[in-house]
N, C-alpha and C positions, 0 to 999 in steps of 0.2 A: 085164344085157341085158334090155330089156323083152320081155315075153311076146307082145306084139302090135306091129305096125309103127306106131310113132308118130314124129313129126318129131324128128329127132336133136337139133336146137337148142333143144328145149323139154323140159327135164328135169322130173321130178316131175309134179305135178297139171296143170300148164299143157298139157303134151303130151296128156294124157288128155282134158282139156276141149276142146281143139282137135280131137281125133280124132272126137268125136261131139258137135257143137255143139248139136244139138236136145235131148239129155239134159243137157248142161252148163248150158243157160240157166236152168232152174228151180233148179238147185243154186246157181249164181252169184247168182241173185236172192235166195234165202233167206239165203245167206251175207252178202250186202250188207246186207239188212235187219237181221240179227242182230249183225253186227260193226261196221257203220258207220251204221246207222239211229239214230233218236232212242232214247235210253236213259238211265236214271239211272246206269248203269255207264259208265265212260269207255271209249273205244276201247282204251286200254292195258290196262285191267282185262279186257276181253273177249278181247284177244289173249293175256293170261295164262291164261285158261280154255283156249283152243286149245292153248297151249304145254303145260299140265299134262296134258291128255288125250293129246296126241300123244307126249309123253315117256313117259307110262305105257304107251302102246301100242307103244313102241319104234320109232316111225316116224321115221327119221332125217331125211328130207326135210322133213316137216311140222314136226317139233320145231325144226329149225334155222331154217326159214323164219319160223315164228311167234315164236320167240325173238328173231330179228332185228327183226321188226315191233314186238314189245312194247318192245324196247330203244329203238328209234327213237321210238316214241310216248311212252315214259316219260323219255327223255333220259338214260338211264343203263343199265348192263348188270348191275347187282347183283340187282335184283328178280326178273327172269325166271330167272336162274340159281338163285336162292334157292328159288323156288317149286318148281323141279324137284327140288331136293335135299331140302327139308323145309318143307312148307307152314307148319307151326307156328312156325318160327323166322324165316320170311320177313318182310321189312319191308313188310307190308301190314296193312290194318285187320283187326280181328276179323271184321267182316262178310265181307271178301274171303277170309280164311282159311276161314271156314265155307263160302262159295260154292265156293272152289277144292277143298275137301274133297268137296263134293257132286259137282263135276265129275269129280274123280278116281274116286270111287266109280261114277259113271255110266259112265265109260270102261271100267271093269272089268265091270260088269253093272248095269243099272238096278235090279235087285232088291237090290243092296247099299245103296241109298239108304234110310236108316232114318228113323223118326220122330225119333230123337235128332238126326240130322244136320240135318233140316229145322228142328226146334225151336231148335237152336243158331244157325242162320242167322237165323231170325226174331227170336230174342232179341238178336242182334247188330245188328238193324235192317234185315235184308233184306226186301224186299217180295215179294209173291207173283209179280209180273212178273219180278223179278230172279231168283227161284228157278226160275221157268218157263224164262226165257231161258238160264240157266246149264245146265239139263238139256238143253235143245234144242241149244245150242252144243256141249255135250259129245257128244251123240248124233250131230250133224252131223260133228264131227271124227272120231268113230269111223268113220263112213262114208268120209270122206276118207282116213284112215289105211289102212283096208282096201283102198280103191280103189287108192291109190298102191303099197302093198306087195303087194297081191294080183295086180297086173299087172307087178310088178317094174320099175317105172319107173326110169330112169337118174337118178343123182345128178349135180349140176353138175360140170363139169371143174374149176372154181375156186371156192373158198369165197367169193370176192368176189361171186359170182352172188347169194348170199343178201342182200347189202346192196342190190343193184339191185332184187331182188324185194321186199324190205321197203319200199324207197322207192315202188315201184309200188303196193303194198298200202296204204300210208299215204296216198299222194297221189291215187290213182285208185280205190281201193277194190277190190272183188271183181268188178266188171263187166269184160267183155272190152274190151280196148283197141280203140277204133274202127278203128284202122289195122291191127289184128292184131299178129302177132309176127314177121313176116319180118325186121324190123330186128335181131332177135337172132341171125340166122344169122351164122356166122363166115366 
């Protein structure tokens, strides 16, 4: 049960973002830029960063949502599951292994990101902007994870909700739907 009164038909982050739209807007804008804006990292790779951080933070809602979005973007379900289990054996490039490791470290504490981790990423071909955006995405998802869990938001009634959410994230991004979310009421 959520600690504050949010709309019951909006589990997870959506209910919180709707609760206080004025604080939600800059968060949504930053998320849209980082996860859907121009980047040398694919949208699927950026969703993997969100997945790894959320999984490390044990945020069930965010982990499930971003796993579903990554799966949809990648067109398969193995990669997101693999990066949650063991980045080093996951079917991603060496550059992504290095960036996902930086993301995971950032999720635990920014101070854990070492010269060695950064050098590994650069040696694998990561650019400064890719390293920057990886750390910023990781930090942003720490915020989301703590926001969702710190206010004890509800989980969806049905696992199918995550497929609908993934479709919305992939096809509409992180901006608020122009029509709002009343259509999700049961």
